C-alpha positions as CSV (number, residue, x, y, z in Angstrom):
1,M,57.7,362.3,49.3
2,Y,54.8,364.4,50.4
3,V,53.2,361.0,52.2
4,I,56.3,360.7,54.2
5,A,56.5,364.2,55.5
6,Q,53.0,364.1,56.8
7,A,53.9,360.5,58.6
8,L,56.4,361.8,60.0
9,T,55.0,365.1,61.1
10,T,51.9,362.8,62.6
11,L,54.3,361.1,64.8
12,V,55.5,363.7,66.1
13,L,52.6,365.0,67.0
14,I,51.7,362.2,69.0
15,A,55.0,361.6,70.5
16,A,54.9,365.7,71.5
17,C,50.8,364.7,72.9
18,G,52.6,361.4,74.8
19,L,54.9,363.8,76.3
20,M,52.5,366.6,77.3
21,A,50.2,363.8,78.8
22,G,52.7,362.3,80.8
23,L,53.6,365.5,82.6
24,L,50.2,367.1,82.8
25,G,49.1,363.6,84.0
26,G,52.3,363.2,86.9
27,L,51.6,366.8,88.2
28,L,47.6,366.6,88.4
29,G,48.3,362.9,89.7
30,L,46.0,361.8,86.9
31,G,46.1,359.2,84.4
32,G,47.6,360.0,80.8
33,A,44.8,358.7,79.0
34,V,42.5,361.2,80.3
35,I,44.7,363.8,78.6
36,L,45.9,361.9,75.8
37,T,42.7,360.5,74.4
38,P,40.9,363.7,74.1
39,L,44.0,365.6,72.6
40,L,44.5,363.0,70.2
41,T,40.9,363.5,69.1
42,I,41.1,367.3,68.7
43,L,44.5,367.5,67.2
44,L,44.6,364.4,64.5
45,N,40.6,364.6,64.1
46,L,40.4,360.9,65.3
47,P,37.2,359.5,65.8
48,Y,36.8,359.3,70.1
49,N,37.1,355.6,69.9
50,T,40.9,355.5,68.1
51,P,42.4,357.1,70.8
52,Q,40.6,355.0,73.0
53,V,42.1,352.1,71.5
54,L,45.7,352.6,71.2
55,V,45.9,354.3,74.4
56,S,44.6,351.2,76.5
57,C,46.5,348.9,73.8
58,P,50.3,348.3,75.8
59,Q,48.4,347.7,78.8
60,Y,47.0,344.9,77.5
61,Q,49.7,341.9,78.5
62,P,48.9,338.4,77.4
63,Q,49.2,335.3,79.7
């Protein structure tokens, strides 16, 4: 049960970070990755390259 609660908390935190990055990026005219990568690095204690991959992955479109 603890693992499910921890996973749910992590998902909610990532969603909140995405919402904050979208709002701040829209207000400041910046890309969301500029805000989202440091947020995920600081709040989730991830290595710096992991949020970079998470942020740039949806932009990849195979042809």
